[in-house]
NUFIGU-726183 format. One record per atom (N, C-alpha, C): x, z, y; residue in one letter. Coordinates in steps of 0.1 Angstrom, whole numbers, plus 5000, padded with zeros to 4 digits. Example, Ala and Ser with C-alpha at 12.3 -4.5 7.8 and 13.67 -1.06 7.14 Angstrom:
BEGIN
513250784943A
512350784955A
513250784967A
512850714978S
513750714989S
512950795000S
***
This chain:
BEGIN
516453094852M
515053084848M
514853114834M
513853204831T
513553244817T
512153184813T
511953184800W
510653134796W
509453224801W
509753354802E
508753444807E
508453414821E
509453384830L
509153344844L
508453214845L
508853124836L
508152994836L
506653004832L
506353094822S
505053114818S
504253184829S
504853284835E
504153354846E
503753254858E
504753164861T
504553074872T
503452974869T
503552914857L
502552814853L
501152874852L
501052994847R
499753054846R
499253124858R
500053124869L
499753184882L
499253334880L
500153404874E
499753544871E
499853634883E
500753604892H
500953684904H
500053644916H
499653744923Y
498753714934Y
499353624944Y
500653654948N
501253574959N
501553434954N
501853414941T
502053284936T
500753204937T
499653264933R
498353194933R
498053154948R
498253244957L
497953224971L
498753104977L
500053104974V
500953004979V
500652864973V
500452864959V
500152734952V
498952674957V
497852754957F
496552694961F
496552654976F
497252734984G
497252704998G
498052575001G
499152554995V
499952434997V
499252314991V
498652334979A
497852224973A
496752184982A
495952274988F
494952234997F
495452165009F
496652215014L
497252145025L
497652005022L
498151985010G
498551855006G
497351765004G
496251815000A
495051724999A
494551685012A
494551785022A
494151745036A
495051655042A
496351675040A
497351575046A
497251445040A
496951435027G
496751305021G
495551225026G
494451295028L
493251235034L
493551175048L
494051265057V
494251225070V
495351115071V
496451135063G
497551045064G
497150905059G
496150895051S
495650755047S
495250675058S
494450735067F
493950665079F
495150625089F
496050725090L
497250695098L
498050575093L
498150575079L
498950465073L
498250325075L
496950325073L
496150205075L
496150155089L
496250245099R
496250215113R
497750185118R
498650195108K
500050165112K
500550265123K
500150385122Q
500450495132Q
501050615125Q
501750595113S
502250705106S
503150795114S
504050725122L
505050795130L
504450875141L
503150855144L
502450935154L
502451085150L
502251105137G
502351235131G
503651305133G
504751215132D
506051275134D
506251315149D
505751235158A
505851275172A
505051395175A
503851405169L
503051525171L
503651645165L
504251645153S
504851765147S
506051815156S
506851725161H
507951765169H
507551815183H
506351765187A
505851815200A
505251955200A
505052005188T
504552145186T
505552245189T
506852215188L
507852315189L
507852385203L
507852315214P
507752385227P
506552475228P
505452445222G
504252525223G
504452655216G
505252655205I
505552785198I
506352875207I
507352825213G
508152905222G
507452955234G
506652865240I
505852905252I
504753015248I
504152995237A
503153095233A
503753225230A
504953225224F
505653355222F
505953425235F
506353345245A
506753405259A
505453455265A
504353385265V
503153425271V
502553555265V
502553555252M
502053675245M
502853795248M
504253775249A
505153885252A
504853935266A
504653845275A
504353885289A
503053955290A
502153935281M
500854005282M
500854135274M
502054165269G
502154295262G
501754285248G
501454175242L
501054155228L
502254125220L
502054115207S
503054075197S
503353925199S
504553895202G
504853755204G
504753675191G
504753735179K
504753665167K
503353655160K
502353675169S
500953665164S
500753515159S
500453495147L
500353355142L
499253275148L
498053325150P
496953245157P
497453205171P
498153295179G
498553255192G
499653145191G
500553155182L
501653055180L
501052925176L
500052925168L
499452795164L
498652735175L
497952815183I
497252765195I
498252695204I
499352755207G
500352695215G
500952565210G
501152565197A
501652445190A
500652335191A
499352365190S
498252265191S
498252205205S
498352285215I
498252235229I
499352135232I
500652175229T
501752085232T
501751965222T
501251985210G
501151875201G
500251765206G
499051815211L
498051715216L
498651655229L
499351735237L
499951675249L
500951565245L
501651585235G
502651485230G
501951355226G
500851375219V
500051255215V
499451175227V
498951255236L
498351195248L
499451115256L
500651175257L
501751105263L
502150975256L
502150975243V
502350855236V
501350745239V
500050785239L
499050695242L
499150645257L
499450735266A
499650695280A
500750595282A
501850625276I
503050535277I
502650395271I
501950395260R
501550265254R
500550195262R
499650265269K
498650195277K
499150155290K
500050225296T
500450195310T
501750125312T
502450105301T
503750035301T
503749925291T
504849845291R
504949745281R
505749795269R
506049915268L
506749975257L
505849975244L
506449945233K
505649945220K
505550085215K
504750105204D
504450235199D
505750305194D
506650235188D
507850305182D
508750355194D
508850285205A
509550335216A
508950455222A
507650455224A
506850565230A
506950685221A
506850675208M
506950785199M
508350845199M
509350755199G
510750805199G
511050885212G
510550845223I
510750915236I
510151055235I
508851055231V
508151185231V
508751275221V
509051225209L
509651305198L
510851375202L
511851295207S
513151355211S
513051445223S
512251415233V
512251495245V
511551635241V
510451625234F
509751755231F
510551835222F
511251775212F
511951855203F
513151925210F
513851845219G
514951905226G
514452015235G
513251995242L
512652105250L
512352225242L
511852205230G
511452315221G
512652395217G
513752335213V
514952405210V
515452485221V
515452425233A
515852505245A
514952625248A
513652605247I
512752715249I
512952835239I
513152795227L
513352895216L
514652975219L
515652915225K
516852985228K
516653085240K
515753035249M
515453115261M
514653245257M
513653225248V
512753345245V
513453445237V
514653415231E
515453515224E
515853625233E
515953605246R
516453705256R
515353785262R
514053765258I
512953845263I
513153985258I
513254085267P
513454225263P
512154285256P
512454355246G
511354425239G
510754335228G
511154215227Q
510554125217Q
511754065209Q
511454045196S
512353975187S
511853835183S
512653735187A
512253595184A
512753555170A
513353645162A
513853615149A
512653565140A
512853455134G
511853405125G
511153285130G
511253265144L
510453155149L
511053015145L
512353015142D
512852885137D
512352855123D
511652945116G
511052915104G
509952805105G
509452785117F
508452675118F
509152545118F
510452545120I
511152415119I
511352365105I
511752465096Y
511952425082Y
510852475072Y
509952555077G
508852605069G
509252735062G
508152815060K
508352945053K
507152965044K
507152895033T
505952895025T
505753035018T
506753095015A
506653225007A
505953335015A
505953315029S
505353425037S
503853405039S
503253305033M
501853275034M
501053405030M
500053435038I
499153545035I
497653495034I
496753585031W
495353545028W
494753475040W
494953525052S
494353455064S
494953315065S
496153285062D
496753155062D
495953065052D
495753115040F
495053045030F
493653005034F
492953105040V
491553075044V
491552965055V
492552975064L
492652875075L
492852735069L
493752725059I
494052595053I
492852545045I
492152635038A
490952595031A
489852545040A
489752605052L
488752565062L
489152425067L
490352405070I
490852275075I
490552165065I
490752195052L
490452095042L
489052065041L
488152165042L
486752145041L
486252065053L
486752095065I
486452015077I
486851875075I
488051855070T
488651715069T
487751635059T
487351695048I
486551625038I
485151595044I
484551695051F
483251665057F
483351555067F
484251555076V
484351455086V
484651315080V
485551315070T
485851185063T
484651125057T
483851205050I
482651155044I
481551115054I
481451195065A
480451165075A
480651035083A
481951005086I
482150885094I
483150795087I
483050785074L
483950705066L
483850555070L
482650515072K
482350365076K
483050335089K
482850425099E
483450405112E
484950415112E
485550505104L
486950515103L
487550395096L
486850345086T
487250225079T
487350105089T
486350085097L
486249975106L
487349995117L
487650125121L
488650145131L
490050115125L
490250135112C
491550115106C
491849965104C
490849895100F
491049755096F
490849655108F
489949685117D
489649585128D
489149655140D
490049715148V
489649795159V
488949715170V
489449585172D
488949495182D
487449465179D
487249435166F
485849405162F
484949525164F
485449645160A
484649765162A
484349785177A
485249765186S
485049775200S
484049675205S
484149545200A
483249445204A
481849475200A
481649545188Q
480349575183Q
479749695190Q
480549755199G
479949875206G
480250005200G
481150015190W
481450145184W
482350225193W
482250355194P
483050435203P
484450455197P
485250355198T
486650355192T
487450465198T
487350495211L
488150605217L
487750735211L
486450765209W
486150895203W
486550905189W
486450785182L
486950785168L
488350815167L
489150765177D
490550795177D
490850935180D
490050995189I
490151135193I
489851225181I
488851195173I
488451265161I
489651265151I
490151145149L
491251125139L
492451205144L
492851195157M
493951265162M
493751415161M
492551465163A
492251605161A
492451655147A
492051575137L
492351605123L
493851605120L
494551505126V
495951505123V
496651625129V
496251665141T
496751775148T
496551905140T
495351925135A
494952045128A
495852055115A
495951945108V
496651945095V
498151965098V
498651905109T
500051915112T
500452055116T
499552115125V
499852255129V
499752355118V
498852335109I
498752425097I
499852405088I
500352275087G
501452245078G
502752305083G
502852345095L
504152405100L
504552525092L
503552605088Q
503752725080Q
504352695066Q
503952585060A
504252555046A
505652475046A
505652365053V
506852275051V
507652255064V
507152305075G
507952295087G
507652165095G
507952165108L
507652055116L
508451935113L
509651945107I
510551835104I
510051765091I
509551835082L
509151775069L
507651755068L
506851805077V
505351785076V
504951635077V
505851555084I
505551415085I
505551345071I
506451395062A
506551345049A
505351375041A
504751495044F
503451525037F
502351445041F
502451385054L
501351305059L
501551155054L
502751115052I
503050975049I
503150945034I
503851025027T
504250995013T
503050985004T
502151085003P
501051074994P
500150944996P
499750915008P
498950785010P
499750665007P
501050665009T
501850545006T
501950534991T
502150644984A
502150634969A
500850584964A
499750634970A
498450594965A
498150444967A
498750394978R
498550254981R
499050154970R
499950204962F
500550124951F
499550114939F
498550204939W
497650204927W
496350144929W
495950114942T
494550064944T
494549984957T
493549894958N
493249824970N
491949864976N
491349964971R
490050014976R
490250144983R
489650154995L
489850265004L
489350394997L
488250394991G
487750514985G
488650574975G
489150494966W
490050534956W
491450574962W
491850504972M
493050544979M
492950684985M
491850714992L
491650854997L
491750954986L
491050934975F
491051024964F
492451044958F
493150934955L
494450944949L
495451004959L
495350974972S
496251034982S
496051184982S
494851234983A
494551374983A
495051434970A
494851374959T
495351424946T
496851434945T
497551324950I
499051324950I
499551434959I
498951444971G
499351554980G
499251694974G
498051714967A
497851844960A
498851874949A
499151764941I
500051784930I
501451804935I
501851734946S
503151754952S
503351894957S
502351954963G
502452084968G
502452184956G
501652164946W
501652254935W
503052254927W
503552134924L
504752124917L
505952174926L
505952144938G
507052184947G
507152334948G
505952404950V
505952544951V
506352614938V
505852554927S
506152614914S
507652604911S
508252484914I
509752474912I
510552564921I
510052584933S
510752674942S
510552824938S
509452854931A
509252984926A
510153014914A
510452914907L
511352924895L
512852944899L
513152874910Y
514552884915Y
514452934929Y
514653054931S
514453124944S
515453074955S
516553014951N
517452964961N
517152824967N
516052764962L
515652634966L
514552654977L
514652584989P
513652594999P
512352524995P
511252594997S
509952534993S
509652404999S
509752395013G
509352275020G
510152155015G
511452175014A
512252055009A
511852014995A
511652104986I
511252074972I
509852004972I
508952044980I
507651984981I
507851834985I
508651814995V
508851675000V
509551594989V
510551644982I
511251574972I
510351544960I
509451634957T
508451614946T
507551494950T
507051494962A
506251384967A
506951254967A
508251254970A
509051134970A
509251084956A
509451174946L
509551124932L
508251064928L
507151114931I
505851054928I
505750924935I
506150914947F
506150784954F
507050684947F
508250724942L
509150634935L
508450584922L
507850674915F
507150634903F
506050534906F
505250564916S
504150474920S
504650334924S
505750334932M
506350214936M
506750124925M
507250184914I
507650104902I
506450064893I
505550154890F
504550134880F
503150124886F
502950134899G
501550114905G
500949994901G
499650004896T
498949884890T
498549784901T
498449824913A
497949734924A
499149664931A
500149734934R
501249684942R
502649724936R
502649784925G
503949824919G
504949714916G
506149744917V
507249644915V
507149584901V
507049664890L
507049624877L
505749534873L
504549584877P
503349494874P
503449364882P
503849364894R
503949244902R
505049144895R
506149204890Y
507149124883Y
506549064871Y
505749144863L
505149084851L
504148984854L
503349004865Q
502448894870Q
503148774874Q
504248784880H
505048664884H
505548594872H
506048664862L
506448594850L
505248524843L
504148594843Q
502948534837Q
502548404844Q
502648404858L
502248294866L
503248174863L
504548214862Q
505548114859Q
505248044846Q
504948124836R
504548064823R
503347964824R
502348014832K
501147934834K
501547804841K
502347804852V
502747694859V
503547594850V
504447644843G
505247564834G
504447494824G
503447564818R
502547504808R
501747394814R
501247414826Q
500347314833Q
501247194836Q
502447214841H
503347104844H
503547014831H
503847084820L
504147004808L
502946934803L
501746994803L
500546924799L
500146814808L
500246834821R
499846724830R
500846614830R
502146644828S
503146534827S
502846454814S
502546514803T
502146444791T
500946354792T
499946414799Y
498646334801Y
498946214810Y
499746234821E
500046124830E
500846014823E
501746054814I
502545954806I
501545874798I
500645934791L
499645864783L
498845764791L
498445804803E
497745714812E
498645594816E
499845624820N
500745514825N
501145414814N
501145464802T
501645374791T
500445294784T
499245334787Q
498045264781Q
497345174790Q
497745164803N
497345054812N
495845044813N
495145154816G
493745154818G
492845144806G
493345134794E
492545124782E
492045264779E
491045264770P
490545394766P
491645484761P
491745604767L
492945684765L
493045734750L
494145714744K
494345764730K
495445864731K
495345964722N
496246074722N
497446034712N
498445964718L
499545914710L
500745994712L
501645994703P
502946064704P
503746004716P
504546094722I
505446044733I
506846104730I
507846034736S
509246074733S
509646174743S
510746254740M
511346344749M
511946274761M
512446154759G
513046074770G
512046044781G
510846014777L
509745984787L
509446114795L
509446224788L
509146344795L
510246384805L
511446364801R
512546394810R
512546304822R
512146174821K
512146084832K
510946104841K
509846154836H
508646164844H
508746274854H
509446374852R
509546494861R
510846564861R
511246624872Y
512546694872Y
512246824864Y
513146854855W
513046984848W
514447054850W
514347184852G
515547264853G
516347264840G
517547314840K
518347324828K
517747414818K
517447354806G
516847434795G
515447454797G
514747404808E
513347434810E
512447364801E
512747234799L
511847154790L
511747204776L
512947234769P
512847284756P
512047424755P
512247504765R
511547634766R
510047614767R
509647514775L
508247494777L
507647424765L
508347344758I
507847294745I
507647394735I
508647494734R
508447604725R
507247684728R
507047704741Q
505847784746Q
504547704742Q
504547574745G
503347494742G
503047494727G
504047494718R
503847494704R
503347634700R
503847734706S
503347874702S
501847894707S
501447824717E
500047824722E
499147724716E
499647644706D
498947544699D
498447434709D
499247394718H
498947284727H
499847164725H
500947184718I
501947074716I
502247074701I
502346954695E
502746934681E
503946844681E
504946884673R
506146804671R
505946714659R
506146584660Q
506046494649Q
507346484641Q
507246444628P
508446434620P
509546344626P
509046244635S
510046154641S
510746224653S
510346344657G
510846414668G
510046394681G
509046314681E
508246294692E
507246404694E
506646414705L
505646514708L
504246464709L
503246544705R
501946494706R
501046614710R
500046584719L
499146694723L
498246724711L
497946854709S
496946894699S
495646864705S
494546894697E
493246864702E
492846954714E
493247084713S
493047184724S
493947144736S
495147104733G
496047074743G
495646954751G
495046854744F
494546724751F
493446764760F
492546844756G
491446884765G
491946964777G
492847054774E
493447134785E
494247044795E
494946954790A
495746864799A
494746774807A
493646734801S
492646654809S
492046744821S
491746864818R
491246954828R
492246984839R
493447004835I
494547034845I
494746914854I
494846794848T
495046674856T
493946654866T
492746674861R
491546654869R
491546754881R
491846874879N
491846974889N
492946944900N
494146894895H
495146854904H
494746744913H
494046644908R
493646534916R
492446564925R
491646664920L
490546714928L
491146774941L
492146854939W
492746914951W
493446814960W
494146714954E
494746604961E
493646534970E
492546504964L
491446444972L
491046524984L
490846654981Y
490446744992Y
491446745003Y
492746755000L
493846765010L
493846635018L
493646515012I
493646385019I
492446375028I
491346425023K
490146405030K
489946495042K
490346625040Y
490046725050Y
491246785057Y
492446775050A
493646835056A
494546725062A
494146595061D
494946485066D
496346485061D
496546515048I
497846505042I
498146365038I
499346315040A
499746175037A
499646165021A
499246055016P
499146035002P
500546044995P
501646015003T
502946024997T
503446164995T
502746265002H
503146405002H
502146484995H
500946434992V
499846514987V
500146574973V
500946504965D
501146554951D
501946684952D
502946694961R
503746814962R
502946924968R
502046894978D
501247004984D
500247054974D
499646964967A
498647004957A
499247094945A
500547054942D
501247124932D
501547264935D
501547304948M
501847434953M
500647534951M
499447474951V
498247564951V
497347544939V
497547434932E
496547404921E
496547514910E
497647584908H
497747674897H
496847804900H
496447824912L
495647934915L
494147904915L
493847774911L
492447734911L
491647804900L
490547864903G
489647914892G
488447824891G
487547844881A
486447764879A
485447764891A
485347884897E
484447884909E
484947804921E
486247804923I
486847724934I
486747574931I
486847534918V
486747394914V
485347354917V
484347434914H
482947394916H
482647384931H
483247474939Q
483147464954Q
483747334959Q
484947294954L
485547174958L
484647054954L
484047054943E
483246944939E
482046934948E
481447044951A
480247044960A
480646994974A
481847044979E
482247004992E
482546854992E
483046794981L
483446654981L
482246564976L
481146634972D
479946564968D
480246474957D
480846524946L
481146444934L
480046454924L
479146364924S
478046364914S
478546324900S
479646244900K
480146194887K
481746224888K
482146344887P
483546374888P
484346314876P
485446234880T
486246174870T
487746184874T
488646124866I
490046134868I
490645994869I
491545984879D
492445864879D
493545904888D
494645834887S
495845864895S
495645824910S
495845914919P
495645874933P
496845794939P
497945784930H
499145714935H
499045564933H
498045514926T
498045374923T
496945304930T
496145374939I
495045314947I
495145364961I
494445304970E
494445334984E
493645474985E
494045554995P
493245684997P
491845665000P
491445555007T
490045535010T
489145504998T
489845464987E
489145434975E
489345534964E
489945654968L
490245754959L
489045814952L
488945814939E
487945874932E
488445954920E
487746054916L
488146124904L
487346064892L
488046004883Q
487445934872Q
487945994859Q
487046024850V
487446074837V
487745954828V
488945944823R
489245824815R
488645844801R
487945744796P
487345754783P
488445764772P
488145844762T
489145864752T
488645814738T
489545794730T
489245754716T
489945834706T
***
């Protein structure tokens, strides 16, 4: 690879390079859009069964056109044959699922293997047809991106426009179909026709994708971009946009790299590029990525530890002052260690965290004291904990001896809005704080202890 070749490829100076790059990018965008709905419907492997089911159609179409005295390698005829057997494969999957107790994965595996084996056998048979050369038909298995011509590009662009138009036109219906097909059917929506429309789009994209990445790898083009997009957003609209964008970028980068290194197959490089984008998304995706979720987990752990420390300190103050107006007095480390189980090294770490957040103050004597902001925060945390305890005892029939543990598992997720909803549900006109472990559940009230 030379700098001159790199510059020519990036600037798309050659006609064939422009044609292939834009064609595969458009195909990636269409595959990303359609694949998103397959992913949400948990039917991604249906595209795999469909792609493998196209192989017999290619061989049969070649034989039929040869018998009619036409060129057996006419691309429109081959694609029509591939579409027919592809749809037949999908219908067989649906028939097996509807009429037997076999699950989707078993039905797809049966259709995929049988049709692919049948296709390989048919391709071997058509090689013996006199006067016709079947050389090159196996390119549909692995893809032959470099042979793309203007008519192929126009066909891909047309499929992309149709996919975008249909997606926008029935987005609401497809969304309902993906997330709750039973509810859609109960509401009278034509779920069968929606499924047929979706399968028609999948078939169109799959058949067109045979030319670029081949029937073995086209499934990756349908699954990988939407899966990568899923790590970045929880909104369907953004997922569709990101999936189409990732598909287009994967096609563009894959074709460009293949153009720079002529010994690398385009289809495989396109899929590898999409896989690398998926790996990056899996790690750094803001919605479901591994790293952001790990950082959120660490943040939650810090929040839980801080709340445990402040609530323990507040409860010790309550227990040592015997119902008198609560004073913010220093407490010893020994009392904190006895009040709650702390992991090895956990308490010193939480104390350091509390001091850094200006919630805990260390006295010259070595005792600990809540700061003014820490005392208010501890009062709020304790109140929310007992508010949740009261709700669990009153509505969930949790035993008072177990309610502290159950409340401790969920209280850290309480927001201000949920607290207000709990107060309204419990009809607390005068919400206060008191320990539920020292009185009977029937007398349980939230009482705010007066402070001095």
